FITINU-141699 format. One record per residue: x, y, z of N, C-alpha, C, O in turn; residue in three letters. Coordinates in steps of 0.02 Angstrom, whole numbers, padded with zeros to 5 digits, always signed. Layout:
FITINU-141699
XYZXYZXYZXYZALA...
END
This chain:
FITINU-141699
-06095-11429-04015-06017-11457-03971-06010-11528-04012-06053-11570-04023UNK-05955-11528-04026-05934-11587-04062-05907-11655-04010-05902-11655-03949UNK-05894-11702-04050-05892-11766-03994-05824-11769-03971-05807-11822-03946UNK-05775-11716-03974-05709-11695-03969-05706-11666-03904-05668-11681-03858UNK-05771-11599-03904-05770-11579-03865-05820-11581-03792-05833-11533-03756UNK-05847-11671-03780-05883-11678-03746-05864-11665-03674-05803-11659-03674UNK-05881-11660-03632-05845-11652-03541-05847-11718-03538-05895-11754-03552UNK-05788-11734-03518-05808-11803-03477-05744-11808-03418-05729-11853-03379UNK-05715-11743-03430-05647-11741-03376-05659-11739-03313-05631-11769-03267UNK-05714-11692-03313-05745-11649-03246-05737-11597-03252-05718-11583-03309UNK-05746-11539-03204-05769-11492-03209-05711-11447-03182-05683-11461-03129UNK-05688-11378-03229-05632-11345-03224-05644-11276-03228-05657-11247-03280UNK-05638-11242-03157-05636-11165-03158-05583-11129-03198-05524-11137-03181UNK-05598-11094-03244-05550-11056-03296-05568-10980-03240-05624-10959-03228UNK-05510-10955-03215-05496-10897-03186-05454-10836-03204-05397-10834-03183UNK-05480-10785-03241-05448-10753-03273-05440-10680-03224-05484-10655-03189UNK-05382-10659-03233-05378-10591-03214-05359-10513-03267-05342-10509-03326UNK-05368-10473-03229-05349-10425-03303-05270-10414-03306-05228-10409-03262UNK-05265-10413-03370-05200-10417-03394-05205-10384-03468-05255-10370-03500UNK-05144-10378-03483-05145-10363-03565-05153-10439-03612-05166-10444-03672UNK-05141-10498-03559-05142-10565-03594-05217-10581-03578-05234-10634-03605UNK-05268-10551-03543-05333-10584-03527-05354-10612-03590-05363-10672-03590UNK-05363-10583-03642-05380-10587-03721-05388-10674-03744-05436-10702-03770UNK-05319-10702-03723-05288-10761-03734-05340-10805-03680-05336-10866-03678UNK-05384-10770-03641-05440-10855-03630-05491-10881-03655-05529-10922-03630UNK-05491-10849-03721-05518-10890-03760-05495-10954-03789-05523-11009-03786UNK-05428-10934-03825-05392-11016-03847-05380-11046-03788-05377-11107-03797UNK-05370-11024-03706-05375-11095-03650-05427-11117-03643-05435-11177-03630UNK-05477-11076-03650-05564-11108-03642-05569-11168-03712-05601-11221-03709UNK-05536-11150-03761-05579-11185-03818-05521-11251-03810-05544-11307-03823UNK-05458-11247-03791-05421-11292-03781-05442-11351-03730-05440-11411-03743UNK-05464-11320-03668-05500-11359-03606-05549-11396-03629-05550-11457-03624UNK-05603-11355-03662-05661-11405-03699-05651-11459-03745-05681-11511-03757UNK-05588-11427-03771-05572-11493-03832-05534-11558-03785-05535-11617-03803UNK-05507-11536-03732-05484-11576-03683-05531-11631-03642-05512-11681-03611UNK-05605-11603-03652-05638-11637-03622-05665-11611-03538-05691-11646-03494UNK-05650-11545-03539-05665-11516-03469-05746-11487-03497-05776-11482-03551UNK-05758-11472-03427-05831-11452-03422-05802-11362-03383-05798-11345-03324UNK-05790-11332-03431-05763-11261-03404-05813-11210-03378-05863-11198-03411UNK-05797-11176-03311-05838-11134-03311-05798-11067-03285-05754-11075-03242UNK-05813-11004-03308-05762-10961-03320-05778-10899-03249-05833-10872-03243UNK-05744-10891-03222-05740-10824-03169-05688-10771-03198-05636-10782-03229UNK-05712-10721-03182-05681-10672-03218-05656-10628-03137-05697-10631-03091UNK-05590-10590-03125-05589-10546-03059-05636-10474-03103-05641-10466-03164UNK-05663-10432-03049-05690-10379-03088-05674-10330-03123-05714-10292-03149UNK-05598-10327-03128-05543-10294-03170-05532-10329-03249-05497-10316-03297UNK-05578-10374-03233-05537-10441-03304-05604-10418-03356-05597-10418-03417UNK-05676-10396-03318-05725-10408-03364-05700-10353-03431-05693-10372-03489UNK-05693-10303-03414-05673-10246-03473-05633-10283-03539-05644-10270-03598UNK-05597-10321-03519-05542-10348-03572-05586-10400-03612-05564-10415-03667UNK-05653-10434-03591-05670-10500-03648-05727-10492-03653-05750-10456-03609UNK-05761-10511-03689-05827-10521-03732-05858-10580-03671-05844-10639-03681UNK-05892-10567-03620-05928-10592-03585-05994-10657-03602-06007-10710-03572UNK-06023-10626-03660-06057-10665-03696-06016-10725-03757-06037-10781-03773UNK-05964-10694-03779-05944-10761-03801-05905-10817-03759-05901-10877-03771UNK-05877-10782-03706-05861-10840-03660-05908-10875-03637-05897-10934-03623UNK-05976-10846-03626-06050-10898-03614-06066-10938-03658-06085-10996-03648UNK-06060-10909-03714-06057-10945-03764-06024-11021-03795-06047-11069-03826UNK-05957-10999-03765-05900-11037-03769-05917-11105-03705-05932-11164-03712UNK-05912-11089-03684-05926-11125-03620-05981-11163-03610-05984-11224-03601UNK-06034-11117-03612-06108-11146-03614-06139-11131-03538-06194-11150-03518UNK-06100-11101-03510-06095-11078-03447-06098-11000-03443-06069-10965-03484UNK-06144-10969-03379-06134-10900-03360-06072-10868-03333-06053-10870-03274UNK-06053-10849-03365-05974-10811-03338-05999-10765-03257-06055-10739-03254UNK-05955-10762-03203-05977-10762-03159-05898-10689-03128-05842-10673-03146UNK-05924-10678-03102-05845-10617-03074-05891-10577-03003-05860-10531-02977UNK-05952-10592-02976-05974-10567-02923-05993-10618-02879-06005-10674-02901UNK-05997-10604-02823-06027-10640-02770-06110-10639-02784-06139-10590-02809UNK-06147-10707-02762-06212-10713-02767-06238-10669-02727-06190-10639-02702UNK-06297-10645-02703-06343-10620-02671-06372-10665-02616-06394-10722-02626UNK-06369-10636-02555-06417-10689-02515-06468-10711-02535-06512-10672-02552UNK-06478-10789-02540-06544-10811-02538-06539-10819-02627-06583-10848-02658UNK-06497-10798-02651-06490-10836-02721-06466-10917-02728-06426-10941-02687UNK-06494-10956-02781-06448-11029-02748-06391-11029-02778-06373-10987-02819UNK-06357-11079-02756-06289-11084-02768-06286-11146-02873-06293-11205-02889UNK-06276-11107-02895-06280-11155-02959-06207-11192-02968-06196-11247-02992UNK-06169-11153-02944-06099-11179-02961-06084-11270-02924-06093-11290-02866UNK-06056-11310-02992-06049-11382-02991-05978-11370-02922-05964-11313-02903UNK-05961-11397-02909-05898-11415-02870-05845-11427-02938-05854-11458-02990UNK-05786-11387-02913-05724-11396-02958-05684-11447-02938-05667-11458-02880UNK-05659-11497-03016-05603-11548-03000-05531-11505-02994-05480-11520-02964UNK-05544-11455-03027-05472-11435-03049-05485-11363-03067-05537-11347-03096UNK-05429-11313-03047-05434-11245-03076-05364-11214-03132-05306-11231-03123UNK-05379-11184-03168-05329-11136-03201-05329-11076-03208-05374-11053-03244UNK-05288-11038-03182-05298-10975-03168-05215-10951-03233-05156-10969-03237UNK-05271-10892-03280-05213-10885-03334-05277-10817-03380-05329-10829-03410UNK-05248-10761-03369-05187-10740-03344-05191-10741-03265-05244-10725-03237UNK-05133-10760-03227-05139-10723-03169-05127-10656-03146-05068-10657-03131UNK-05145-10609-03136-05133-10531-03117-05067-10542-03061-05064-10594-03028UNK-05019-10492-03054-04970-10474-02995-05028-10460-02918-05018-10482-02861UNK-05082-10420-02941-05117-10426-02868-05158-10471-02854-05182-10470-02798UNK-05173-10515-02893-05211-10578-02876-05169-10610-02853-05177-10619-02793UNK-05112-10640-02880-05050-10688-02861-05039-10660-02765-05050-10699-02718UNK-05022-10604-02759-05002-10575-02705-05056-10579-02647-05041-10587-02587UNK-05113-10574-02670-05176-10562-02627-05190-10661-02615-05173-10687-02562UNK-05209-10687-02648-05201-10771-02645-05164-10786-02621-05181-10808-02566UNK-05103-10788-02632-05052-10801-02583-05039-10778-02485-05000-10796-02440UNK-05083-10741-02489-05085-10705-02415-05164-10744-02383-05179-10755-02324UNK-05198-10756-02439-05262-10798-02416-05325-10726-02390-05359-10725-02339UNK-05323-10674-02447-05362-10641-02428-05395-10640-02498-05368-10633-02553UNK-05490-10652-02475-05541-10666-02505-05585-10596-02517-05632-10580-02480UNK-05564-10563-02568-05597-10500-02555-05636-10505-02632-05678-10461-02643UNK-05628-10546-02674-05679-10533-02736-05681-10620-02755-05641-10665-02744UNK-05747-10616-02789-05780-10674-02807-05714-10730-02831-05720-10788-02812UNK-05677-10718-02857-05618-10772-02877-05560-10773-02826-05529-10824-02810UNK-05552-10733-02810-05497-10773-02734-05529-10799-02707-05503-10851-02687UNK-05601-10790-02685-05633-10833-02625-05627-10905-02646-05620-10950-02604UNK-05631-10919-02731-05630-10984-02758-05565-11011-02752-05549-11068-02735UNK-05529-10962-02770-05451-10990-02764-05428-11011-02696-05389-11058-02689UNK-05452-10976-02647-05418-10999-02596-05458-11068-02547-05436-11107-02505UNK-05520-11059-02576-05560-11106-02560-05531-11204-02579-05519-11254-02546UNK-05530-11186-02641-05500-11250-02676-05413-11243-02660-05394-11301-02655UNK-05358-11197-02652-05303-11206-02615-05311-11242-02563-05269-11286-02552UNK-05354-11236-02528-05343-11258-02468-05389-11337-02471-05361-11379-02436UNK-05442-11361-02501-05451-11407-02522-05402-11456-02546-05416-11516-02551UNK-05350-11435-02561-05294-11459-02612-05290-11494-02688-05258-11540-02714UNK-05358-11430-02714-05367-11460-02773-05312-11464-02833-05260-11436-02818UNK-05314-11485-02882-05278-11485-02933-05287-11399-02969-05338-11383-02999UNK-05227-11349-02958-05221-11281-02994-05163-11262-03032-05104-11276-03024UNK-05184-11236-03063-05126-11213-03131-05137-11129-03112-05192-11103-03103UNK-05066-11094-03108-05068-11023-03119-05022-10999-03178-04968-11028-03191UNK-05041-10956-03208-04983-10932-03257-04988-10863-03244-05038-10830-03259UNK-04917-10832-03205-04928-10766-03212-04904-10739-03277-04857-10762-03308UNK-04949-10675-03303-04919-10646-03341-04920-10582-03353-04976-10557-03356UNK-04864-10540-03364-04842-10488-03350-04772-10487-03398-04737-10537-03405UNK-04757-10427-03428-04717-10398-03460-04631-10412-03426-04636-10391-03369UNK-04566-10435-03436-04522-10431-03408-04501-10357-03420-04519-10325-03470UNK-04453-10325-03360-04442-10269-03367-04502-10220-03346-04498-10161-03363UNK-04553-10241-03312-04600-10184-03314-04600-10161-03245-04621-10104-03235UNK-04576-10205-03182-04557-10184-03133-04597-10247-03075-04585-10262-03017UNK-04632-10266-03110-04680-10313-03087-04640-10393-03074-04635-10429-03024UNK-04621-10398-03130-04560-10452-03110-04516-10464-03064-04498-10518-03040UNK-04497-10404-03051-04454-10394-03008-04441-10360-02922-04397-10360-02880UNK-04505-10333-02929-04558-10326-02880-04531-10383-02801-04526-10444-02806UNK-04519-10349-02742-04506-10417-02696-04546-10458-02678-04526-10515-02667UNK-04604-10444-02672-04668-10468-02684-04683-10536-02698-04700-10582-02660UNK-04672-10535-02767-04684-10565-02834-04645-10651-02807-04680-10702-02806UNK-04570-10652-02786-04530-10723-02787-04575-10745-02715-04589-10805-02712UNK-04595-10709-02669-04621-10739-02605-04683-10784-02607-04688-10842-02585UNK-04746-10730-02649-04791-10769-02657-04805-10817-02702-04850-10857-02691UNK-04757-10817-02771-04744-10879-02801-04735-10922-02748-04772-10970-02738UNK-04680-10907-02707-04645-10992-02668-04703-11022-02611-04713-11077-02587UNK-04741-10942-02602-04800-10975-02559-04856-11017-02589-04881-11061-02555UNK-04878-11006-02653-04936-11021-02666-04893-11119-02704-04931-11166-02716UNK-04818-11122-02714-04796-11174-02727-04812-11232-02664-04840-11287-02663UNK-04774-11182-02607-04780-11226-02549-04847-11245-02534-04853-11292-02494UNK-04902-11216-02560-04977-11229-02550-04994-11300-02604-05041-11338-02595UNK-04952-11306-02652-04969-11358-02694-04987-11317-02767-04991-11349-02820UNK-04996-11257-02764-05006-11250-02826-04958-11242-02892-04901-11220-02891UNK-04993-11264-02949-04906-11261-02999-04913-11201-03045-04951-11188-03092UNK-04867-11170-03017-04855-11098-03060-04801-11108-03117-04743-11126-03106UNK-04827-11093-03181-04793-11078-03224-04768-11018-03241-04795-10974-03275UNK-04718-11018-03217-04694-10955-03233-04602-10948-03257-04553-10943-03220UNK-04605-10949-03319-04525-10959-03358-04527-10924-03417-04530-10952-03472UNK-04525-10832-03405-04542-10792-03441-04477-10788-03478-04479-10746-03524UNK-04418-10821-03471-04382-10841-03513-04389-10872-03576-04368-10860-03633UNK-04427-10922-03549-04476-10981-03610-04508-10957-03657-04501-10971-03717UNK-04574-10892-03615-04625-10867-03644-04623-10812-03666-04676-10791-03691UNK-04566-10768-03667-04556-10703-03673-04610-10662-03722-04616-10694-03775UNK-04637-10623-03721-04615-10567-03649-04653-10561-03600-04633-10515-03564UNK-04708-10590-03578-04750-10580-03557-04770-10656-03507-04814-10651-03465UNK-04738-10716-03517-04749-10783-03509-04825-10792-03512-04869-10791-03468UNK-04826-10803-03590-04893-10808-03602-04902-10899-03620-04902-10930-03674UNK-04909-10921-03554-04868-10989-03597-04925-11055-03648-04964-11084-03610UNK-04928-11066-03683-04972-11086-03742-05030-11135-03701-05014-11164-03650UNK-05093-11140-03727-05125-11200-03675-05140-11263-03671-05187-11289-03641UNK-05078-11296-03717-05055-11351-03718-05009-11355-03659-04999-11410-03634UNK-04989-11318-03643-04913-11308-03589-04959-11332-03539-04954-11389-03516UNK-05027-11269-03514-05047-11265-03478-05100-11335-03459-05099-11364-03405UNK-05132-11348-03500-05153-11423-03482-05128-11478-03470-05149-11520-03431UNK-05063-11481-03517-05004-11535-03494-04984-11533-03410-04971-11580-03372UNK-04986-11485-03400-04960-11474-03312-05030-11479-03274-05021-11474-03214UNK-05086-11485-03289-05147-11482-03264-05149-11559-03259-05156-11590-03207UNK-05143-11582-03312-05140-11659-03311-05088-11697-03274-05100-11752-03249UNK-05035-11671-03270-04967-11697-03224-04990-11697-03143-04984-11741-03101UNK-05021-11630-03137-05063-11632-03070-05110-11667-03054-05104-11697-03001UNK-05169-11674-03090-05204-11714-03084-05193-11779-03051-05219-11798-02999UNK-05142-11816-03094-05115-11874-03104-05091-11882-03025-05115-11920-02982UNK-05046-11841-03020-05005-11835-02947-05058-11846-02897-05051-11897-02864UNK-05119-11802-02883-05164-11796-02854-05194-11864-02840-05198-11884-02782UNK-05219-11909-02903-05242-11962-02903-05311-11950-02934-05358-11988-02925UNK-05314-11891-02971-05393-11861-02993-05393-11866-03078-05426-11833-03119UNK-05347-11916-03089-05349-11920-03192-05395-11953-03193-05418-11972-03247UNK
END
């Protein structure tokens, strides 16, 4: 790890869902580490086949999690200072907006939403797929924004799947951290 990658910003949970954009998590992880975040990766169970968990463990320096720990296992997770959800799937967005915590990732998202931690979510799915025009999507995005989540959903700016670049995601996170007095 070089000096530019020394953690100093705090703990960042990077939550990744199963979409065709999931392999871009490596770029977000690298950018967050370079920006000084101590990154811990959480995958939804469906996202696991889309990535190389050993590579993510090596890049982050921490075990990748996707399942709840068993009773009696020690809680080794440091509390997060901020969260990035990239890519955010249609399924996760809708469950999260409703407060459903049926996966390890959703349980953390709901917990940190309730604690008003800085959270940036980037929905990634193809325009014209039907998911982008489903009536549940605007409602869920509206609810998440009302809860204080910064949602980057500008498919016309980031076509075709709203794959916002890591720099934009981290800039939105920095802005949110300043607003919340956590910079």
